[in-house]
N, C-alpha and C positions, 0 to 999 in steps of 0.2 A: 504494500500500500504506500503510495506517495503522499506526503503531507505538503499541502500548499500553504506557504506563509505569505502574509500581507504586511504592509507597513504598519507599524505600531503593535504588532503581535509580540507577546512575551515569549522568549525561547529559553531553553536550558542548555548550557554548554555541556558537552558529553566527554570532553577530555581536558586535561590541564594545559594551560598556556602560560607557563612560568615566566616567559619573557614579558608578558603583559600583566603579571600579578593575578592571573585568573586560575580558578580550579574547576574541575568537573562539578556540575551542580549549580554554578553561578548563573544568575538570571540576567538576561539582556533584552533589549528592545530592538526590534527590526526597524532600521532607518530606511533602507532601500532594498528592493528585491532585484537581483540581476538574473532574470529569467529563471530557469530550472536548475541553475548551477551554483549560485552563490548569493549571499546576503551581506549587507552592511549592518552590523550589530553594535549597539552602544551598551556598554556595561558601566553602571554608575554606583557610587557609594550610597549609603543610606541617606546622606545629606544632599545628594544630587550632584556631586562632583563627578565628572567623567573619569572613569578608571581606564577605559580603553574604547576605541572606536575602530573596529576591525572588519575587514572583508573576509568572510568565512565560507568554506564550501558547506553545502547543506548537510553533509555527513558529520559536521562538527557540532550541530545543534539538534534538538528535538523539541517538539511541542510540549507545553506544560500539561501535566496530567492532573486529574482530580485528586489523586492520592499523594501528590508532591507536598512535602513539608518544607517550609521556609526556615532558614537559620541565619544568624548574623556572625560574621568573623571579621577580624581586623585586616585591612588591606596591607600587604607588605610595604607598599610605597608611602604609607602615612604613619607607620609605627614611629612612635617617639615625637610626632608632631605636636606642637602646643595647642 
């Protein structure tokens, strides 16, 4: 089954992207859809600061499911910030 994403959909990252400070399970918002191959996805902190804006293949994300549970963790790029 192929999932069709639209702009502003919430997606779940399915693999760690350490270079961007992201982990599997992080939530992002679809900013742009590049056909059936890729998405521009924005990941933000709880306060709304952009952590990463990435072009990802569809295989790197999945749709949010009803049984997903949200959690909070500290972003590696803001540890120790005042």
